[in-house]
C-alpha positions, -999 to +999 in steps of 0.1 A: +178+256-062+168+273-029+152+256+001+117+266-009+121+251-044+134+219-030+105+215-006+080+222-034+097+195-055+095+171-026+058+178-022+052+173-059+071+141-059+052+129-029+019+136-046+031+117-077+040+087-055+006+089-037-014+090-070+006+061-085+002+041-054-036+046-053-039+037-089-022+004-082-043+000-050-075+000-072-061-029-092-049-047-062-083-048-043-098-069-071-069-094-069-072-097-032-109-103-034-104-130-060-077-146-038-100-146-008-128-162-028-105-189-043-091-197-009-126-199+006-115-177+035-151-171+046-155-207+056-131-210+085-142-243+098-134-265+068-101-251+056-067-262+069-044-242+092-021-234+064-049-219+043-060-199+073-025-184+076-025-176+039-059-159+043-045-138+072-016-127+050-039-120+021-060-098+043-030-078+055-018-068+020-041-038+016-033-021+050+004-026+045+002-012+010-015+020+023+011+023+050+039+019+025+025+045+002+021+070+030+056+063+042+072+067+008+053+100+002+062+113+037+098+103+031+099+122-001+088+154+017+110+148+048+141+142+027+137+176+011+131+193+045+162+178+060+186+192+035 
């Protein structure tokens, strides 16, 4: 396969990774919202320090997931460009 074909396969693979990641992202937002509700993260004065830490970690799941999806998709494209 020539260089142009490899790059196109990398782009197609990256789009597939991105679509699958966004499908999982839609399912994950409901779970994160339920976890925040169950932990009572909106009431910061009456929860313990450990619960506050868990709330911070729970809030960070969605941005890290987006960064991971973009990184994997970009890596799929860049791996085909480097060959």
